N, CA, C and O atoms as a GROMACS GRO file, in nm:
protein
  448
    1MET      N    1   0.083  -0.118   0.000
    1MET     CA    2   0.000   0.000   0.000
    1MET      C    3   0.088   0.125   0.000
    1MET      O    4   0.178   0.137   0.083
    2THR      N    5   0.063   0.214  -0.091
    2THR     CA    6   0.141   0.337  -0.096
    2THR      C    7   0.078   0.442  -0.008
    2THR      O    8  -0.044   0.448   0.008
    3THR      N    9   0.163   0.526   0.050
    3THR     CA   10   0.111   0.635   0.132
    3THR      C   11   0.103   0.760   0.046
    3THR      O   12   0.198   0.794  -0.025
    4LEU      N   13  -0.007   0.827   0.053
    4LEU     CA   14  -0.028   0.948  -0.026
    4LEU      C   15   0.024   1.068   0.054
    4LEU      O   16   0.020   1.067   0.177
    5PRO      N   17   0.073   1.172  -0.016
    5PRO     CA   18   0.126   1.289   0.055
    5PRO      C   19   0.013   1.369   0.121
    5PRO      O   20  -0.103   1.364   0.080
    6LYS      N   21   0.052   1.444   0.225
    6LYS     CA   22  -0.044   1.534   0.290
    6LYS      C   23  -0.070   1.653   0.199
    6LYS      O   24   0.013   1.686   0.114
    7CYS      N   25  -0.183   1.717   0.217
    7CYS     CA   26  -0.219   1.835   0.139
    7CYS      C   27  -0.121   1.948   0.170
    7CYS      O   28  -0.098   1.976   0.288
    8PRO      N   29  -0.062   2.013   0.068
    8PRO     CA   30   0.031   2.122   0.093
    8PRO      C   31  -0.038   2.248   0.147
    8PRO      O   32   0.029   2.335   0.204
    9SER      N   33  -0.168   2.260   0.129
    9SER     CA   34  -0.240   2.379   0.177
    9SER      C   35  -0.283   2.366   0.322
    9SER      O   36  -0.258   2.455   0.403
   10CYS      N   37  -0.349   2.254   0.355
   10CYS     CA   38  -0.407   2.241   0.489
   10CYS      C   39  -0.347   2.126   0.570
   10CYS      O   40  -0.389   2.105   0.684
   11SER      N   41  -0.253   2.053   0.516
   11SER     CA   42  -0.187   1.939   0.580
   11SER      C   43  -0.281   1.825   0.615
   11SER      O   44  -0.254   1.748   0.707
   12SER      N   45  -0.390   1.812   0.544
   12SER     CA   46  -0.485   1.703   0.566
   12SER      C   47  -0.423   1.571   0.522
   12SER      O   48  -0.351   1.566   0.423
   13GLU      N   49  -0.451   1.466   0.596
   13GLU     CA   50  -0.401   1.333   0.562
   13GLU      C   51  -0.495   1.257   0.470
   13GLU      O   52  -0.462   1.147   0.426
   14TYR      N   53  -0.611   1.312   0.440
   14TYR     CA   54  -0.715   1.241   0.366
   14TYR      C   55  -0.712   1.270   0.216
   14TYR      O   56  -0.818   1.284   0.155
   15THR      N   57  -0.596   1.279   0.157
   15THR     CA   58  -0.585   1.305   0.014
   15THR      C   59  -0.614   1.178  -0.064
   15THR      O   60  -0.604   1.067  -0.012
   16TYR      N   61  -0.650   1.195  -0.191
   16TYR     CA   62  -0.672   1.080  -0.277
   16TYR      C   63  -0.628   1.114  -0.419
   16TYR      O   64  -0.612   1.231  -0.454
   17GLU      N   65  -0.607   1.010  -0.500
   17GLU     CA   66  -0.564   1.026  -0.639
   17GLU      C   67  -0.684   1.040  -0.730
   17GLU      O   68  -0.785   0.971  -0.712
   18ASP      N   69  -0.673   1.129  -0.827
   18ASP     CA   70  -0.776   1.145  -0.929
   18ASP      C   71  -0.705   1.167  -1.061
   18ASP      O   72  -0.674   1.280  -1.099
   19GLY      N   73  -0.680   1.057  -1.132
   19GLY     CA   74  -0.605   1.066  -1.258
   19GLY      C   75  -0.460   1.103  -1.229
   19GLY      O   76  -0.391   1.032  -1.156
   20ALA      N   77  -0.415   1.216  -1.286
   20ALA     CA   78  -0.278   1.262  -1.265
   20ALA      C   79  -0.268   1.366  -1.154
   20ALA      O   80  -0.167   1.435  -1.143
   21LEU      N   81  -0.373   1.377  -1.072
   21LEU     CA   82  -0.376   1.477  -0.966
   21LEU      C   83  -0.395   1.411  -0.830
   21LEU      O   84  -0.452   1.302  -0.819
   22TYR      N   85  -0.348   1.480  -0.727
   22TYR     CA   86  -0.386   1.448  -0.590
   22TYR      C   87  -0.492   1.551  -0.553
   22TYR      O   88  -0.483   1.666  -0.594
   23VAL      N   89  -0.592   1.510  -0.475
   23VAL     CA   90  -0.702   1.598  -0.436
   23VAL      C   91  -0.720   1.590  -0.285
   23VAL      O   92  -0.712   1.483  -0.226
   24CYS      N   93  -0.746   1.707  -0.224
   24CYS     CA   94  -0.776   1.714  -0.082
   24CYS      C   95  -0.926   1.736  -0.064
   24CYS      O   96  -0.978   1.837  -0.112
   25PRO      N   97  -0.997   1.644   0.002
   25PRO     CA   98  -1.141   1.660   0.020
   25PRO      C   99  -1.178   1.768   0.121
   25PRO      O  100  -1.291   1.817   0.121
   26GLU      N  101  -1.085   1.805   0.207
   26GLU     CA  102  -1.116   1.903   0.311
   26GLU      C  103  -1.112   2.047   0.261
   26GLU      O  104  -1.200   2.126   0.292
   27CYS      N  105  -1.010   2.080   0.182
   27CYS     CA  106  -0.999   2.219   0.134
   27CYS      C  107  -1.022   2.232  -0.017
   27CYS      O  108  -1.033   2.344  -0.068
   28GLY      N  109  -1.029   2.120  -0.089
   28GLY     CA  110  -1.054   2.125  -0.232
   28GLY      C  111  -0.929   2.150  -0.316
   28GLY      O  112  -0.940   2.169  -0.437
   29ASN      N  113  -0.813   2.151  -0.255
   29ASN     CA  114  -0.689   2.176  -0.327
   29ASN      C  115  -0.656   2.059  -0.419
   29ASN      O  116  -0.674   1.943  -0.381
   30GLU      N  117  -0.607   2.089  -0.540
   30GLU     CA  118  -0.562   1.987  -0.635
   30GLU      C  119  -0.421   2.022  -0.678
   30GLU      O  120  -0.391   2.138  -0.704
   31TRP      N  121  -0.334   1.922  -0.686
   31TRP     CA  122  -0.198   1.946  -0.731
   31TRP      C  123  -0.149   1.823  -0.807
   31TRP      O  124  -0.193   1.711  -0.780
   32PRO      N  125  -0.057   1.844  -0.903
   32PRO     CA  126  -0.010   1.733  -0.987
   32PRO      C  127   0.074   1.634  -0.907
   32PRO      O  128   0.145   1.673  -0.814
   33GLN      N  129   0.065   1.507  -0.944
   33GLN     CA  130   0.141   1.404  -0.876
   33GLN      C  131   0.291   1.422  -0.896
   33GLN      O  132   0.369   1.391  -0.807
   34ALA      N  133   0.332   1.472  -1.011
   34ALA     CA  134   0.474   1.490  -1.040
   34ALA      C  135   0.537   1.586  -0.940
   34ALA      O  136   0.650   1.566  -0.898
   35ALA      N  137   0.463   1.692  -0.902
   35ALA     CA  138   0.517   1.789  -0.806
   35ALA      C  139   0.529   1.727  -0.668
   35ALA      O  140   0.623   1.758  -0.595
   36ALA      N  141   0.438   1.641  -0.631
   36ALA     CA  142   0.440   1.578  -0.499
   36ALA      C  143   0.547   1.469  -0.492
   36ALA      O  144   0.601   1.444  -0.384
   37ASP      N  145   0.578   1.405  -0.604
   37ASP     CA  146   0.676   1.298  -0.605
   37ASP      C  147   0.819   1.349  -0.605
   37ASP      O  148   0.912   1.272  -0.582
   38ALA      N  149   0.838   1.478  -0.629
   38ALA     CA  150   0.972   1.536  -0.626
   38ALA      C  151   1.023   1.533  -0.483
   38ALA      O  152   0.945   1.525  -0.388
   39ALA      N  153   1.152   1.540  -0.467
   39ALA     CA  154   1.212   1.536  -0.333
   39ALA      C  155   1.161   1.654  -0.250
   39ALA      O  156   1.160   1.768  -0.298
   40PRO      N  157   1.120   1.629  -0.127
   40PRO     CA  158   1.072   1.739  -0.044
   40PRO      C  159   1.186   1.834  -0.011
   40PRO      O  160   1.296   1.792   0.023
   41GLU      N  161   1.158   1.962  -0.022
   41GLU     CA  162   1.263   2.059   0.003
   41GLU      C  163   1.278   2.084   0.152
   41GLU      O  164   1.180   2.078   0.227
   42GLU      N  165   1.398   2.111   0.194
   42GLU     CA  166   1.430   2.135   0.333
   42GLU      C  167   1.374   2.271   0.374
   42GLU      O  168   1.403   2.372   0.309
   43SER      N  169   1.296   2.275   0.479
   43SER     CA  170   1.240   2.402   0.524
   43SER      C  171   1.345   2.475   0.608
   43SER      O  172   1.413   2.414   0.691
   44VAL      N  173   1.356   2.603   0.587
   44VAL     CA  174   1.451   2.686   0.659
   44VAL      C  175   1.372   2.776   0.753
   44VAL      O  176   1.282   2.847   0.710
   45VAL      N  177   1.408   2.772   0.880
   45VAL     CA  178   1.341   2.855   0.980
   45VAL      C  179   1.432   2.974   1.009
   45VAL      O  180   1.551   2.957   1.039
   46ARG      N  181   1.375   3.093   1.001
   46ARG     CA  182   1.452   3.216   1.024
   46ARG      C  183   1.390   3.295   1.138
   46ARG      O  184   1.269   3.290   1.160
   47ASP      N  185   1.474   3.367   1.211
   47ASP     CA  186   1.425   3.450   1.321
   47ASP      C  187   1.369   3.581   1.267
   47ASP      O  188   1.359   3.598   1.145
   48ALA      N  189   1.334   3.673   1.355
   48ALA     CA  190   1.272   3.799   1.315
   48ALA      C  191   1.365   3.886   1.230
   48ALA      O  192   1.318   3.972   1.155
   49PHE      N  193   1.495   3.864   1.239
   49PHE     CA  194   1.591   3.945   1.165
   49PHE      C  195   1.652   3.872   1.046
   49PHE      O  196   1.745   3.923   0.984
   50GLY      N  197   1.601   3.754   1.013
   50GLY     CA  198   1.646   3.682   0.895
   50GLY      C  199   1.759   3.585   0.918
   50GLY      O  200   1.809   3.526   0.822
   51ASN      N  201   1.802   3.566   1.041
   51ASN     CA  202   1.909   3.470   1.070
   51ASN      C  203   1.852   3.329   1.070
   51ASN      O  204   1.743   3.306   1.122
   52GLN      N  205   1.925   3.235   1.014
   52GLN     CA  206   1.879   3.098   1.007
   52GLN      C  207   1.895   3.031   1.143
   52GLN      O  208   2.000   3.042   1.207
   53LEU      N  209   1.789   2.962   1.188
   53LEU     CA  210   1.791   2.891   1.316
   53LEU      C  211   1.812   2.743   1.293
   53LEU      O  212   1.771   2.688   1.191
   54GLN      N  213   1.878   2.677   1.390
   54GLN     CA  214   1.901   2.533   1.384
   54GLN      C  215   1.871   2.474   1.520
   54GLN      O  216   1.865   2.545   1.620
   55ASP      N  217   1.852   2.341   1.523
   55ASP     CA  218   1.831   2.273   1.650
   55ASP      C  219   1.949   2.300   1.744
   55ASP      O  220   2.064   2.298   1.701
   56GLY      N  221   1.918   2.326   1.872
   56GLY     CA  222   2.023   2.348   1.971
   56GLY      C  223   2.064   2.492   1.987
   56GLY      O  224   2.141   2.523   2.078
   57ASP      N  225   2.016   2.583   1.903
   57ASP     CA  226   2.050   2.725   1.915
   57ASP      C  227   1.987   2.785   2.040
   57ASP      O  228   1.895   2.728   2.099
   58SER      N  229   2.038   2.901   2.079
   58SER     CA  230   1.978   2.980   2.185
   58SER      C  231   1.916   3.103   2.120
   58SER      O  232   1.974   3.161   2.029
   59VAL      N  233   1.797   3.142   2.168
   59VAL     CA  234   1.727   3.257   2.114
   59VAL      C  235   1.681   3.347   2.228
   59VAL      O  236   1.673   3.304   2.343
   60THR      N  237   1.650   3.472   2.194
   60THR     CA  238   1.597   3.569   2.289
   60THR      C  239   1.463   3.618   2.238
   60THR      O  240   1.448   3.648   2.120
   61VAL      N  241   1.366   3.627   2.328
   61VAL     CA  242   1.231   3.673   2.293
   61VAL      C  243   1.235   3.824   2.273
   61VAL      O  244   1.293   3.896   2.354
   62ILE      N  245   1.173   3.875   2.164
   62ILE     CA  246   1.179   4.018   2.133
   62ILE      C  247   1.047   4.091   2.158
   62ILE      O  248   1.035   4.210   2.128
   63LYS      N  249   0.947   4.019   2.212
   63LYS     CA  250   0.816   4.080   2.237
   63LYS      C  251   0.752   4.008   2.355
   63LYS      O  252   0.768   3.887   2.369
   64ASP      N  253   0.679   4.082   2.440
   64ASP     CA  254   0.604   4.018   2.548
   64ASP      C  255   0.502   3.923   2.486
   64ASP      O  256   0.424   3.963   2.399
   65LEU      N  257   0.501   3.798   2.531
   65LEU     CA  258   0.411   3.698   2.476
   65LEU      C  259   0.319   3.647   2.586
   65LEU      O  260   0.364   3.585   2.682
   66LYS      N  261   0.189   3.674   2.572
   66LYS     CA  262   0.091   3.622   2.667
   66LYS      C  263   0.069   3.475   2.637
   66LYS      O  264   0.062   3.435   2.520
   67ILE      N  265   0.059   3.395   2.742
   67ILE     CA  266   0.036   3.252   2.724
   67ILE      C  267  -0.112   3.226   2.734
   67ILE      O  268  -0.177   3.257   2.834
   68LYS      N  269  -0.166   3.168   2.628
   68LYS     CA  270  -0.310   3.141   2.620
   68LYS      C  271  -0.354   3.049   2.734
   68LYS      O  272  -0.289   2.947   2.760
   69GLY      N  273  -0.463   3.084   2.800
   69GLY     CA  274  -0.516   3.001   2.907
   69GLY      C  275  -0.444   3.016   3.038
   69GLY      O  276  -0.463   2.935   3.129
   70SER      N  277  -0.360   3.118   3.050
   70SER     CA  278  -0.283   3.139   3.171
   70SER      C  279  -0.262   3.288   3.192
   70SER      O  280  -0.279   3.367   3.100
   71SER      N  281  -0.225   3.325   3.313
   71SER     CA  282  -0.196   3.466   3.340
   71SER      C  283  -0.046   3.494   3.326
   71SER      O  284  -0.002   3.606   3.349
   72LEU      N  285   0.031   3.393   3.288
   72LEU     CA  286   0.176   3.409   3.272
   72LEU      C  287   0.210   3.483   3.143
   72LEU      O  288   0.135   3.478   3.045
   73VAL      N  289   0.324   3.552   3.145
   73VAL     CA  290   0.373   3.626   3.029
   73VAL      C  291   0.521   3.595   3.012
   73VAL      O  292   0.597   3.597   3.109
   74VAL      N  293   0.562   3.567   2.889
   74VAL     CA  294   0.705   3.554   2.858
   74VAL      C  295   0.754   3.694   2.825
   74VAL      O  296   0.711   3.753   2.726
   75LYS      N  297   0.843   3.747   2.907
   75LYS     CA  298   0.887   3.886   2.895
   75LYS      C  299   0.992   3.904   2.786
   75LYS      O  300   1.061   3.809   2.747
   76VAL      N  301   1.002   4.027   2.736
   76VAL     CA  302   1.106   4.063   2.639
   76VAL      C  303   1.242   4.037   2.701
   76VAL      O  304   1.264   4.068   2.818
   77GLY      N  305   1.332   3.980   2.624
   77GLY     CA  306   1.467   3.954   2.672
   77GLY      C  307   1.486   3.817   2.735
   77GLY      O  308   1.597   3.782   2.774
   78THR      N  309   1.378   3.740   2.747
   78THR     CA  310   1.391   3.605   2.802
   78THR      C  311   1.475   3.520   2.708
   78THR      O  312   1.446   3.509   2.589
   79LYS      N  313   1.580   3.460   2.763
   79LYS     CA  314   1.668   3.379   2.682
   79LYS      C  315   1.622   3.234   2.689
   79LYS      O  316   1.598   3.180   2.797
   80VAL      N  317   1.611   3.171   2.573
   80VAL     CA  318   1.567   3.033   2.562
   80VAL      C  319   1.682   2.954   2.502
   80VAL      O  320   1.731   2.985   2.394
   81ARG      N  321   1.726   2.850   2.574
   81ARG     CA  322   1.840   2.770   2.528
   81ARG      C  323   1.793   2.638   2.470
   81ARG      O  324   1.686   2.587   2.504
   82ASN      N  325   1.874   2.583   2.382
   82ASN     CA  326   1.855   2.449   2.328
   82ASN      C  327   1.716   2.431   2.265
   82ASN      O  328   1.638   2.346   2.308
   83ILE      N  329   1.687   2.512   2.163
   83ILE     CA  330   1.558   2.501   2.094
   83ILE      C  331   1.556   2.379   2.002
   83ILE      O  332   1.660   2.325   1.965
   84ARG      N  333   1.435   2.338   1.967
   84ARG     CA  334   1.418   2.229   1.871
   84ARG      C  335   1.320   2.277   1.766
   84ARG      O  336   1.212   2.327   1.801
   85LEU      N  337   1.354   2.264   1.638
   85LEU     CA  338   1.269   2.309   1.529
   85LEU      C  339   1.169   2.201   1.493
   85LEU      O  340   1.204   2.083   1.481
   86VAL      N  341   1.043   2.242   1.475
   86VAL     CA  342   0.935   2.149   1.440
   86VAL      C  343   0.856   2.210   1.325
   86VAL      O  344   0.866   2.330   1.298
   87ASP      N  345   0.777   2.127   1.256
   87ASP     CA  346   0.691   2.175   1.150
   87ASP      C  347   0.563   2.231   1.210
   87ASP      O  348   0.518   2.186   1.315
   88GLY      N  349   0.507   2.330   1.143
   88GLY     CA  350   0.380   2.386   1.188
   88GLY      C  351   0.387   2.536   1.201
   88GLY      O  352   0.487   2.599   1.166
   89ASP      N  353   0.279   2.594   1.250
   89ASP     CA  354   0.269   2.738   1.267
   89ASP      C  355   0.368   2.787   1.373
   89ASP      O  356   0.439   2.885   1.351
   90HIS      N  357   0.372   2.720   1.486
   90HIS     CA  358   0.469   2.749   1.591
   90HIS      C  359   0.586   2.656   1.565
   90HIS      O  360   0.578   2.536   1.593
   91ASP      N  361   0.696   2.710   1.513
   91ASP     CA  362   0.802   2.624   1.463
   91ASP      C  363   0.920   2.605   1.558
   91ASP      O  364   1.021   2.546   1.518
   92ILE      N  365   0.910   2.652   1.683
   92ILE     CA  366   1.016   2.631   1.781
   92ILE      C  367   0.956   2.561   1.902
   92ILE      O  368   0.857   2.608   1.958
   93ASP      N  369   1.015   2.451   1.942
   93ASP     CA  370   0.973   2.378   2.060
   93ASP      C  371   1.083   2.399   2.164
   93ASP      O  372   1.201   2.380   2.135
   94CYS      N  373   1.046   2.439   2.287
   94CYS     CA  374   1.147   2.473   2.386
   94CYS      C  375   1.092   2.461   2.527
   94CYS      O  376   0.972   2.438   2.548
   95LYS      N  377   1.182   2.477   2.625
   95LYS     CA  378   1.144   2.488   2.765
   95LYS      C  379   1.190   2.625   2.814
   95LYS      O  380   1.303   2.666   2.789
   96ILE      N  381   1.100   2.694   2.883
   96ILE     CA  382   1.132   2.826   2.937
   96ILE      C  383   1.132   2.814   3.088
   96ILE      O  384   1.034   2.765   3.146
   97ASP      N  385   1.240   2.859   3.154
   97ASP     CA  386   1.250   2.852   3.299
   97ASP      C  387   1.134   2.926   3.364
   97ASP      O  388   1.104   3.039   3.328
   98GLY      N  389   1.071   2.861   3.461
   98GLY     CA  390   0.960   2.921   3.533
   98GLY      C  391   0.825   2.904   3.466
   98GLY      O  392   0.722   2.930   3.528
   99ILE      N  393   0.824   2.860   3.340
   99ILE     CA  394   0.698   2.843   3.267
   99ILE      C  395   0.681   2.698   3.224
   99ILE      O  396   0.574   2.640   3.244
  100GLY      N  397   0.783   2.640   3.164
  100GLY     CA  398   0.777   2.501   3.121
  100GLY      C  399   0.787   2.487   2.971
  100GLY      O  400   0.832   2.578   2.902
  101ALA      N  401   0.744   2.372   2.921
  101ALA     CA  402   0.753   2.341   2.778
  101ALA      C  403   0.648   2.420   2.702
  101ALA      O  404   0.533   2.430   2.745
  102MET      N  405   0.687   2.474   2.589
  102MET     CA  406   0.594   2.547   2.503
  102MET      C  407   0.650   2.559   2.363
  102MET      O  408   0.766   2.525   2.338
  103GLN      N  409   0.567   2.607   2.273
  103GLN     CA  410   0.610   2.631   2.135
  103GLN      C  411   0.603   2.780   2.107
  103GLN      O  412   0.514   2.850   2.155
  104LEU      N  413   0.699   2.829   2.027
  104LEU     CA  414   0.706   2.970   1.991
  104LEU      C  415   0.707   2.985   1.840
  104LEU      O  416   0.743   2.893   1.767
  105LYS      N  417   0.666   3.102   1.793
  105LYS     CA  418   0.680   3.135   1.652
  105LYS      C  419   0.816   3.200   1.634
  105LYS      O  420   0.860   3.279   1.718
  106SER      N  421   0.882   3.168   1.525
  106SER     CA  422   1.017   3.220   1.502
  106SER      C  423   1.017   3.370   1.477
  106SER      O  424   1.122   3.434   1.491
  107GLU      N  425   0.904   3.428   1.442
  107GLU     CA  426   0.899   3.572   1.416
  107GLU      C  427   0.907   3.656   1.542
  107GLU      O  428   0.920   3.778   1.534
  108TYR      N  429   0.899   3.593   1.660
  108TYR     CA  430   0.907   3.665   1.787
  108TYR      C  431   1.036   3.640   1.863
  108TYR      O  432   1.045   3.671   1.982
  109VAL      N  433   1.137   3.584   1.797
  109VAL     CA  434   1.265   3.559   1.862
  109VAL      C  435   1.380   3.609   1.774
  109VAL      O  436   1.365   3.627   1.653
  110LYS      N  437   1.495   3.629   1.838
  110LYS     CA  438   1.617   3.658   1.762
  110LYS      C  439   1.725   3.563   1.811
  110LYS      O  440   1.725   3.522   1.927
  111LYS      N  441   1.815   3.529   1.723
  111LYS     CA  442   1.922   3.436   1.756
  111LYS      C  443   2.017   3.503   1.854
  111LYS      O  444   2.056   3.618   1.835
  112ALA      N  445   2.052   3.432   1.959
  112ALA     CA  446   2.140   3.489   2.063
  112ALA      C  447   2.285   3.465   2.032
  112ALA      O  448   2.372   3.506   2.108
   0.00000   0.00000   0.00000
């Protein structure tokens, strides 16, 4: 059994083949099979100033970030060590002292 690629628009796993196209039933996106069969390109994560981030880097928060569902705030200047890059909207996975494990968007950090 072959595994079909996820939808490039909405990341849905429920894609199906229709002739020479892949189709996503959730968002209606259609794309050619040849484009999906090409080697996946390496995603590059950049900070707010355009510096490339890698796993294990240290970053500094450049904006006060309210934590949803909590009264805690990650203050400007908070240094975060040993980040891990993940796919998704929030592309940094980390632990912040006094707060715990969380995910951050790369647009709110700068490389330390």
